[in-house]
N, C-alpha and C positions, 0 to 999 in steps of 0.2 A: 504494499500500499504506500503510495507518495504522501509523502507528508508536503503539507503547506505551510505557510508563514500567517501570522496575525495581520489581514487586508493594508496594504499601505495607504489606503483611504479612507481608514478608520477613524474615526474621532471620539473619543471616550466623553462624555460630557454631561457631568453633573445636573442633574437635575431639581434644584432644592424648591420641592413641594412640602405640603406639609396635608395629613389627615385626620379629620375624627375632633379638630379641636373644639371646645366649645359644647359640645354634646355627648349623649352617653351611646354605648354599644349595648346591641342587645346580647345577654349571655350566651344564647345558642345564634350566631351572628349569619352563620351559612345556612340560611334558608331553615332555618329550624331545629337542622340536626345537632346534635350531641357530640355524634361520633367524628363527621366531617371540622365541626368547631374544634374538639379536643385535639385532632391532629395538625391543625393549622397553627393551634395555641400555643401546641407542645414547641413545634418547630420557633414561633416566635422569641419564645422563650430563651434559645439559645443565641439570637442572633446578634444584642447590645454586647456580649462580652466576644462572641465569638468573632463578629465581625472585626471589633479593637484587637482580639489576635491574630488575625489574617494581614490586616494592617503592620501590625508590629514584624509579620515573619517576613514580610515581601519586604519592607523597608531594609531589615538588616544586610539584604543582598544588593543595596541598589547601588554600593560602591563599583564604580566601576562599568556601568550597564551604559550601552549606547544612549546617543540621546534620544530616540524616538524611546526605548524602554522606560528611560527617566523620566522623561514626560507622561507614560501612559503608567507609570506607579504613581505620580503624582495624583493623575485625574481618578485612578483608583481610588486612592485614601481618600480623597474628598467624597467621590460617590459611599463608599461604605462609613465613614461618619456620618452623610445623612442618613443611611439606613438604619445604624444604631440609635438616631435620634429618633425617629419615626416608631421605630420595634419598641423604644424605652414608653412612648406616648402611646401607643396601640396594648401593649402589656400591663401600664397603668389601668387601662379600661377597663381590661378583663378582670385586672382585681379589685375596681368599682364593680362588676360586675357579680359578683363574689368569690372568683376564684382565689385560690392561695397557690402561688409561683414561687414558693420561697424553696421547696424543696429540690423542683427542676434548677432552680436558678445555682443551690449547691452542685448538684451533678455534674455542671457546665464547670463550675469551679474547679470539681475534682479531677475531671478530666482535663481540662488545659493543667493543672498543676501536673501531672504527668508528665505530659508532653512539653512543660517548658523546662522540665527538669532533664532534659535530654540537650545534645546537642542541637545549635539554630538551624541546622541543613533539616533536621527532623520535622521541627515546625514550620518547615518551608516546605516540605512533602506533604504533611498534612493538610495544608492550606490549600495546595495544588490538587488534590485529591475532592478534598471539600466543596473547591469552586467547580471543579466539576461536575459533584452532585447539584450545587443551586445552579448552573446552569442549564444540567439535563431537568429539575423539575420546573426552572422558568420555562425553557419551549416548551414544555408540554401544557404549561399553564396559560400559556399564551397562543397556542395551537388549538386547545382544546375547552372552548368555551363554559360546558357544563362544569369544570372542576369550580368555579364558581357559579355557578347557576343559583340563582335566591339568595346570594350574599348581598348584606348592606351596603349599600354602595359608595361609601367613602372607606369600608372596609377591603373591599374588592380594588379599587383604584387604588390604595396604597399596595396591594399585592401584585398588581398589572404593573405596576411603577417599578416597585422592585425587580421586577423579572427583567422588566426593558434592560435594567443597568446590568443585572447580573448577566443577561447575555451581552452585554456590549462588552463588558470587562471579564469576557471568560478566557481570554489567553494572557492573560497580564501574569497570573500566578505561574502558571505555566513556563511563558517563559523568561520569569525571573529564574525558575529552577534550571532551563537550560542552562541559564548564563552562570548560574552558579558549580554548576556541573559542569562545565564544559571539557575539564582535565578528565572528567571521570570515561570510562571503555562504555562504548555501547551497550553491551550488555550487562554489566553492573548498574548505571542509571534504570535499565529498563526493569533490573530484578527489585533493585529498590522502590520505584514506582508501583511496580505490582502488590507486592506484598505490603506498601503502606495502603495501598487502594483497598486488598481484601479486610486489611483488619481495620480501616475508617467504615467500610461499611457494615462491618460486623458491630461495630459500636455506632454505626448510626441506626441503624434500624432498633436494634437493642435499646438505646437510650430515649430515640423519641415513643418507642413503644410505650417503655415505661411511663414515660413524663405524661402521655396519651392516658394510660389507664390512671394516674395518679389524679388527672383533670375529670377523668368520666366517674374513679370513684366520689370525686366531690358532688356527683350529681346523683349519687346511688346507683349509678352503673357499674354493676361489677361482675365478676365470674365468667360465663361461658358467654353471654348475654357480649360483655364488653371484649370479648379478645374475637369472637365472630362478628360481633361488627366492624371491628378496626382492619380486620383481616379482607372481608368485600368492599371496603371501600377502597382499602389502598392495592388490593391486587385482583378486585373485578371489578367495581363498578363504584365509582367511574376510572377507579384502576390505575393511579398514577404510578406504581412502583412497578407493576409489569408492562406500564408501556414505555417506561424509561430501561428497561432490559439492554435492547439494542446498544445504545446510545453507551450505559456501563460495559458494556462488554467489547465495543470499538475504545476503550481505555488501554485496553493489554496488546490492540494491534502493534506491530511495526509501525512506523511512522505515523503514531496517531499525534494530531493537534488539537485543538479546540476548535478553530476555524478550518479544519478539514470540512467540517457541516457549516455553510455559510447561511444564516436565519436569518442577516439583517433585515429581510422582508417583514419578519415579525414585529424586528421595532419598529418599522416605518407605519404599519398598518396600526400597531397600537397609540404611538405617539400623534396619529390624528384621529384615531377614536378616544384620546384623551384630552385634545385638545393641546398637545406639546408641538405640532408640528405647523 
C-alpha cells in the first residue's frame, strides 16, 4: 500500500465556537436514549485531560520539525485547547443534569499517570493511536447522521464541530511520530505502533465501557440490560464501533498514513451545514 502525506493544501483552522451556554441540557440528551447518552458522556469525560495530554505529548517533539509540521502542531494545539474548553462546559452540564463524573475523572488520571511515568516517546505513540481513534469516530459521526438523530441541537452541534477539527488535524500526531522516529528502522517503528494500538484499543474499550456502565447505574440501569444495551448501540444499531473496524485495521497496513483516506469533503459539508463556510 503506497503511503501519502498530509495534503500540502490542508489548512488546520481553529474554529472558536461555544455551545450550550446559558441553558440546561436534558439528562438523556440523545433523543431520550440513556444508553447512547451514557456512551457519549463517558467519552466526553475523558476529553479535557486527555486532549491536554495530546498537546503535551506532541509539543514535546516539535524541536527540529520542518516549518510545515511546526505550524500544524501550533494549530493542533489551539484546536485541542478549544475542544477541552467546550467539553469542560459540556461535562458541567452533565453534572448539572444529575450525573457524578468523579469516578470517570479519576480513571483518566490513573491511566495518564501510567503513561506519563514512561519515556515521552510512549506518550507520543499513545497519542498517535488515540488520534486515529478520534479521527475514525469523527468520520463516522459526520458520514452517518443517525448517530446524532434526535439529539439536543446544541449538543449535536458540539459533537459535529469537534468531529470537523478531529478530521482536519488527524495527521499531526502521526507526522510528529514519523519526525520523532526518523532514525528508527521501519520494522521496529511498525512493531511499536502496532503494539501500542492494540494496547490502546483494549484500554479504550474497557475504560469507556466501565464509564458508561457507571453512568447507566446512576440511572438505575444495571446488569444484563446495561450490558446488552451498550453492545447493541456500539456494534449493532447505530453500530459506531462495527463501522470503524475497517479504518482501525488500516492502521496496521504497511504505508499507512491518516491521509491515505482524504475525507475533507465531510468537513466542507459540515461547515456549510453549521454555517461556518
